[in-house]
LUMMAR-436168 format. One line per field, with one value per residue: residue number from 1; x, z, y of N, C-alpha, C in turn. Coordinates in nm, 3 decimals, padded with zeros to 5 digits. Last residue first. Example, Ala and Ser with C-alpha at 12.3 -4.5 7.8 and 13.67 -1.06 7.14 Angstrom:
// residues 2
num	c(2	1)
n_xx	c(01.285	01.319)
n_zz	c(00.708	00.780)
n_yy	c(-00.225	-00.569)
ca_xx	c(01.367	01.230)
ca_zz	c(00.714	00.780)
ca_yy	c(-00.106	-00.450)
c_xx	c(01.290	01.320)
c_zz	c(00.787	00.780)
c_yy	c(00.003	-00.330)
//
This chain:
// residues 170
num	c(170	169	168	167	166	165	164	163	162	161	160	159	158	157	156	155	154	153	152	151	150	149	148	147	146	145	144	143	142	141	140	139	138	137	136	135	134	133	132	131	130	129	128	127	126	125	124	123	122	121	120	119	118	117	116	115	114	113	112	111	110	109	108	107	106	105	104	103	102	101	100	99	98	97	96	95	94	93	92	91	90	89	88	87	86	85	84	83	82	81	80	79	78	77	76	75	74	73	72	71	70	69	68	67	66	65	64	63	62	61	60	59	58	57	56	55	54	53	52	51	50	49	48	47	46	45	44	43	42	41	40	39	38	37	36	35	34	33	32	31	30	29	28	27	26	25	24	23	22	21	20	19	18	17	16	15	14	13	12	11	10	9	8	7	6	5	4	3	2	1)
n_xx	c(02.455	02.266	02.136	02.329	02.255	02.007	02.017	02.158	02.032	01.832	01.972	01.969	01.725	01.491	01.216	01.176	01.235	01.138	01.122	01.073	01.058	01.361	01.369	01.300	01.442	01.685	01.588	01.608	01.892	02.001	01.907	02.022	02.268	02.333	02.680	02.852	03.037	03.149	02.911	02.723	02.842	02.887	02.592	02.539	02.701	02.529	02.263	02.362	02.681	02.993	03.298	03.603	03.766	03.958	03.790	03.455	03.386	03.295	03.108	02.866	02.874	02.795	02.527	02.251	02.091	02.099	02.180	02.283	02.602	02.912	03.187	03.509	03.769	03.829	03.988	03.879	03.801	03.607	03.388	03.327	03.268	02.994	02.880	02.819	02.714	02.428	02.394	02.308	02.288	02.528	02.759	02.987	03.066	03.064	03.119	03.077	03.274	03.134	03.082	03.050	02.929	03.006	02.812	02.647	02.387	02.216	02.038	01.796	01.821	01.801	01.507	01.406	01.492	01.230	00.983	01.056	00.962	00.700	00.543	00.531	00.834	01.022	01.251	01.361	01.467	01.664	01.761	01.892	02.108	02.268	02.406	02.480	02.750	02.820	02.899	03.092	03.175	03.330	03.152	03.047	02.860	02.733	02.598	02.443	02.271	02.107	02.044	02.001	01.893	01.607	01.443	01.373	01.522	01.540	01.534	01.795	01.923	01.816	01.888	02.144	02.181	02.094	02.283	02.583	02.866	03.140	03.341	03.658	03.719	03.957)
n_zz	c(01.590	01.750	01.760	01.838	02.112	02.205	02.247	02.413	02.692	02.592	02.668	03.019	03.068	03.014	02.828	02.651	02.645	02.553	02.370	02.135	02.127	02.084	01.824	01.704	01.790	01.651	01.380	01.409	01.432	01.216	01.013	01.055	00.964	00.787	00.824	00.779	00.847	01.162	01.266	01.232	01.425	01.641	01.744	01.776	01.939	02.183	02.176	02.228	02.417	02.502	02.687	02.605	02.800	02.935	03.199	03.333	03.510	03.509	03.411	03.522	03.698	03.508	03.409	03.478	03.366	03.133	02.926	02.671	02.539	02.333	02.401	02.179	02.169	02.359	02.483	02.544	02.806	02.815	02.625	02.784	03.076	02.936	02.884	03.074	03.262	03.098	03.079	03.360	03.583	03.844	03.973	03.980	04.124	03.930	03.593	03.295	03.070	02.737	02.356	02.107	01.775	01.570	01.283	01.057	01.138	01.263	01.184	01.289	01.564	01.501	01.442	01.736	01.852	01.796	01.779	02.082	02.130	02.033	02.055	02.154	02.262	02.208	02.192	02.432	02.433	02.208	02.351	02.594	02.370	02.308	02.549	02.568	02.387	02.335	02.029	01.812	01.539	01.417	01.246	01.048	01.055	01.212	01.232	00.959	01.024	01.266	01.137	00.799	00.610	00.670	00.915	01.026	01.317	01.502	01.726	01.693	01.868	02.144	02.139	02.139	02.405	02.558	02.575	02.444	02.251	02.124	01.879	01.715	01.419	01.199)
n_yy	c(-00.569	-00.479	-00.710	-00.828	-00.719	-00.787	-01.105	-01.066	-00.994	-01.180	-01.408	-01.305	-01.249	-01.414	-01.413	-01.588	-01.874	-02.107	-02.236	-02.106	-01.821	-01.907	-01.972	-01.752	-01.507	-01.664	-01.683	-01.399	-01.336	-01.405	-01.225	-01.006	-01.107	-01.349	-01.629	-01.579	-01.385	-01.422	-01.275	-01.461	-01.723	-01.585	-01.573	-01.802	-01.834	-01.717	-01.816	-02.112	-02.062	-02.197	-02.200	-02.369	-02.571	-02.752	-02.798	-02.703	-02.645	-02.398	-02.409	-02.616	-02.390	-02.174	-02.250	-02.306	-02.151	-02.206	-02.472	-02.486	-02.580	-02.607	-02.592	-02.637	-02.742	-03.018	-03.294	-03.484	-03.443	-03.251	-03.327	-03.505	-03.458	-03.307	-03.470	-03.627	-03.426	-03.356	-03.630	-03.661	-03.302	-03.237	-03.282	-03.566	-03.818	-03.963	-03.934	-04.206	-04.241	-04.236	-04.280	-04.034	-03.977	-03.676	-03.608	-03.664	-03.901	-03.702	-03.583	-03.684	-03.558	-03.318	-03.384	-03.444	-03.273	-03.050	-03.200	-03.227	-02.908	-02.951	-03.263	-03.536	-03.779	-03.877	-03.681	-03.756	-03.974	-03.900	-03.722	-03.887	-04.057	-03.852	-03.809	-04.057	-04.042	-03.721	-03.551	-03.342	-03.161	-03.005	-02.671	-02.658	-02.790	-02.772	-02.524	-02.511	-02.667	-02.538	-02.339	-02.293	-01.993	-02.120	-02.294	-02.565	-02.611	-02.413	-02.660	-02.725	-02.573	-02.675	-02.959	-02.884	-02.764	-02.966	-03.190	-03.085	-03.141	-03.002	-02.910	-02.882	-02.736	-02.881)
ca_xx	c(02.551	02.449	02.077	02.245	02.369	02.015	01.915	02.207	02.137	01.761	01.907	02.083	01.861	01.590	01.201	01.125	01.334	01.013	01.196	01.015	01.021	01.307	01.409	01.217	01.277	01.693	01.631	01.470	01.755	01.998	01.854	01.856	02.250	02.337	02.522	02.792	02.966	03.257	03.089	02.732	02.784	02.945	02.655	02.388	02.690	02.706	02.263	02.351	02.566	02.963	03.167	03.527	03.678	04.047	03.936	03.522	03.380	03.371	03.167	02.921	02.915	02.826	02.605	02.416	02.096	02.134	02.158	02.191	02.489	02.751	03.122	03.400	03.791	03.765	04.006	03.890	03.858	03.778	03.490	03.420	03.353	03.174	02.916	02.891	02.820	02.583	02.391	02.371	02.240	02.452	02.612	02.935	03.077	02.957	03.165	03.076	03.260	03.194	03.065	03.108	02.903	03.030	02.827	02.678	02.567	02.335	02.140	01.858	01.848	01.929	01.565	01.426	01.563	01.360	01.037	01.019	01.081	00.849	00.562	00.457	00.718	00.917	01.174	01.269	01.378	01.594	01.762	01.862	01.943	02.173	02.327	02.410	02.601	02.806	02.816	03.107	03.087	03.386	03.258	03.139	02.939	02.755	02.709	02.605	02.318	02.200	02.178	01.942	01.969	01.718	01.475	01.352	01.595	01.524	01.424	01.702	01.925	01.791	01.768	02.139	02.259	02.003	02.155	02.509	02.749	03.120	03.267	03.631	03.737	03.817)
ca_zz	c(01.449	01.664	01.644	01.759	02.064	02.112	02.136	02.291	02.606	02.623	02.575	02.925	03.092	03.029	02.964	02.592	02.631	02.683	02.441	02.162	02.152	02.215	01.950	01.671	01.821	01.834	01.467	01.330	01.497	01.332	01.038	01.059	01.187	00.821	00.885	00.829	00.786	00.999	01.320	01.184	01.282	01.600	01.750	01.685	01.867	02.059	02.150	02.138	02.446	02.461	02.729	02.611	02.671	02.900	03.138	03.120	03.502	03.613	03.306	03.350	03.726	03.642	03.338	03.586	03.506	03.206	03.066	02.712	02.653	02.351	02.474	02.265	02.153	02.291	02.542	02.360	02.760	02.894	02.633	02.674	03.053	02.983	02.728	02.990	03.293	03.113	02.948	03.338	03.562	03.724	04.039	03.875	04.203	03.976	03.719	03.410	03.164	02.797	02.510	02.192	01.923	01.620	01.473	01.081	01.066	01.341	01.121	01.176	01.539	01.541	01.393	01.563	01.844	01.726	01.653	02.056	02.160	01.943	02.112	02.058	02.292	02.205	02.059	02.323	02.506	02.190	02.279	02.560	02.457	02.248	02.524	02.685	02.398	02.403	02.139	01.910	01.697	01.425	01.347	01.088	00.902	01.157	01.338	00.973	00.941	01.290	01.232	00.956	00.657	00.579	00.898	00.904	01.179	01.403	01.715	01.656	01.696	02.091	02.079	02.032	02.252	02.545	02.450	02.502	02.228	02.206	01.961	01.767	01.526	01.199)
ca_yy	c(-00.610	-00.363	-00.528	-00.925	-00.769	-00.704	-01.034	-01.097	-00.894	-01.039	-01.404	-01.349	-01.199	-01.434	-01.334	-01.468	-01.794	-02.018	-02.241	-02.266	-01.864	-01.828	-02.041	-01.848	-01.479	-01.597	-01.755	-01.411	-01.217	-01.471	-01.406	-01.025	-01.040	-01.216	-01.602	-01.719	-01.401	-01.433	-01.229	-01.302	-01.663	-01.633	-01.393	-01.760	-01.950	-01.646	-01.663	-02.064	-02.103	-02.105	-02.256	-02.279	-02.537	-02.587	-02.789	-02.728	-02.835	-02.404	-02.318	-02.603	-02.484	-02.096	-02.188	-02.396	-02.151	-02.134	-02.462	-02.398	-02.560	-02.595	-02.682	-02.570	-02.585	-02.990	-03.183	-03.416	-03.571	-03.264	-03.172	-03.561	-03.534	-03.204	-03.337	-03.693	-03.450	-03.241	-03.533	-03.749	-03.420	-03.185	-03.213	-03.423	-03.677	-03.972	-03.878	-04.037	-04.302	-04.240	-04.324	-04.138	-03.994	-03.858	-03.541	-03.523	-03.857	-03.829	-03.520	-03.699	-03.701	-03.360	-03.275	-03.532	-03.335	-03.012	-03.244	-03.310	-03.011	-02.832	-03.085	-03.484	-03.703	-03.964	-03.719	-03.612	-04.001	-03.981	-03.676	-03.804	-04.127	-03.917	-03.768	-04.007	-04.116	-03.847	-03.576	-03.480	-03.157	-03.133	-02.762	-02.521	-02.794	-02.907	-02.559	-02.415	-02.735	-02.661	-02.328	-02.368	-02.107	-02.090	-02.224	-02.512	-02.651	-02.358	-02.566	-02.810	-02.531	-02.559	-02.885	-02.898	-02.654	-02.874	-03.189	-03.183	-03.005	-03.104	-02.856	-02.932	-02.702	-02.794)
c_xx	c(02.530	02.462	02.201	02.234	02.417	02.163	01.926	02.165	02.197	01.937	01.932	02.106	01.951	01.686	01.404	01.195	01.322	01.147	01.243	01.068	00.959	01.194	01.383	01.309	01.233	01.566	01.636	01.507	01.613	01.928	01.876	01.807	02.025	02.262	02.507	02.703	02.904	03.182	03.187	02.867	02.789	02.972	02.773	02.514	02.655	02.676	02.391	02.318	02.521	02.766	03.075	03.391	03.634	03.940	04.006	03.728	03.466	03.411	03.317	03.098	02.964	02.921	02.788	02.479	02.156	02.113	02.166	02.130	02.405	02.709	02.957	03.333	03.642	03.777	03.972	03.956	03.877	03.867	03.606	03.488	03.428	03.329	03.049	02.936	02.861	02.714	02.457	02.418	02.345	02.383	02.487	02.739	03.020	02.948	03.049	03.138	03.209	03.185	03.107	03.047	02.977	02.971	02.872	02.797	02.712	02.456	02.329	01.950	01.845	01.935	01.720	01.491	01.530	01.500	01.168	01.041	01.123	00.949	00.693	00.429	00.584	00.798	01.031	01.215	01.277	01.404	01.645	01.773	01.850	02.018	02.248	02.286	02.449	02.662	02.834	03.031	03.094	03.342	03.244	03.225	03.075	02.867	02.764	02.664	02.479	02.344	02.203	02.048	01.961	01.762	01.615	01.366	01.493	01.564	01.440	01.589	01.840	01.814	01.743	01.944	02.176	02.062	02.081	02.361	02.677	02.956	03.208	03.492	03.668	03.805)
c_zz	c(01.277	01.569	01.659	01.653	01.895	02.088	02.131	02.142	02.511	02.540	02.514	02.778	02.958	02.958	03.053	02.730	02.627	02.703	02.594	02.306	02.206	02.288	02.130	01.773	01.800	01.836	01.616	01.371	01.509	01.441	01.151	01.091	01.142	00.996	00.863	00.775	00.724	00.916	01.162	01.203	01.220	01.448	01.608	01.595	01.717	02.003	02.095	02.032	02.262	02.503	02.569	02.583	02.729	02.735	03.062	03.213	03.416	03.571	03.377	03.367	03.631	03.615	03.456	03.486	03.588	03.330	03.148	02.861	02.614	02.491	02.421	02.306	02.255	02.299	02.394	02.404	02.622	02.849	02.716	02.641	02.950	03.012	02.815	02.899	03.195	03.158	02.982	03.165	03.441	03.649	03.903	03.946	04.167	04.067	03.803	03.519	03.261	02.978	02.616	02.332	02.009	01.744	01.466	01.175	01.085	01.271	01.187	01.084	01.371	01.544	01.389	01.503	01.789	01.794	01.661	01.898	02.041	02.016	01.964	02.110	02.176	02.206	02.094	02.276	02.488	02.278	02.216	02.491	02.488	02.292	02.385	02.639	02.500	02.389	02.190	02.006	01.722	01.518	01.393	01.180	00.876	01.098	01.317	01.112	00.931	01.182	01.322	01.032	00.849	00.622	00.794	00.853	01.034	01.282	01.558	01.616	01.648	01.899	02.025	01.944	02.145	02.481	02.458	02.468	02.362	02.248	02.037	01.896	01.624	01.371)
c_yy	c(-00.570	-00.392	-00.503	-00.762	-00.771	-00.610	-00.890	-01.056	-00.993	-00.982	-01.208	-01.334	-01.238	-01.378	-01.369	-01.371	-01.625	-01.954	-02.186	-02.299	-02.039	-01.842	-02.015	-01.961	-01.646	-01.635	-01.758	-01.611	-01.270	-01.469	-01.467	-01.232	-01.032	-01.205	-01.398	-01.687	-01.492	-01.427	-01.270	-01.288	-01.534	-01.643	-01.471	-01.618	-01.850	-01.763	-01.658	-01.900	-02.071	-02.175	-02.170	-02.249	-02.423	-02.559	-02.696	-02.744	-02.864	-02.573	-02.403	-02.554	-02.561	-02.262	-02.268	-02.343	-02.259	-02.096	-02.413	-02.387	-02.471	-02.665	-02.567	-02.661	-02.497	-02.806	-03.046	-03.346	-03.567	-03.393	-03.203	-03.426	-03.574	-03.273	-03.296	-03.569	-03.551	-03.357	-03.471	-03.691	-03.494	-03.330	-03.218	-03.368	-03.545	-03.893	-03.902	-04.053	-04.211	-04.249	-04.273	-04.212	-04.066	-03.856	-03.702	-03.500	-03.795	-03.868	-03.640	-03.633	-03.785	-03.484	-03.332	-03.487	-03.401	-03.173	-03.129	-03.287	-03.126	-02.923	-03.033	-03.321	-03.587	-03.888	-03.757	-03.605	-03.827	-03.997	-03.730	-03.725	-03.998	-03.948	-03.724	-03.929	-04.082	-03.914	-03.701	-03.500	-03.329	-03.154	-02.917	-02.604	-02.714	-02.923	-02.703	-02.489	-02.671	-02.731	-02.415	-02.363	-02.154	-02.014	-02.179	-02.417	-02.599	-02.434	-02.502	-02.735	-02.660	-02.521	-02.741	-02.913	-02.750	-02.771	-03.086	-03.141	-03.122	-03.040	-02.986	-02.901	-02.818	-02.813)
//
């Protein structure tokens, strides 16, 4: 099974649509061997302590904690992103993971440059993969992306707009 490392942003995005059928979080956890650094779980718990859509999404992910592996890693003190991304990149490189799920759109270049041999994917890309592999109908992927976009304030994000256009073409 393909190893996917997830950071907090990607998991929260998937958890945002956890009430959708099919559920993108369940699809991800069913298709990939998902690994999460302990620091990401800590961030999810912090987010879940609030009362908003992000808290609900983080709670949905934490409710699935038996479906992913949690690993503690030593942080790179020189890494210029937050501890969650630092830990996730470190874990991806340590495990030589095939995929890294991250939705930090403003930092994708830095995250990508920090990964050794791991392919960076975002939630819109992951939805597209599910469509291409016939695990998710295109219309469902579009609905899920719309729900996530509304909750995550992605409506004006050009990356997401491009992904939406590609999904419409599939």
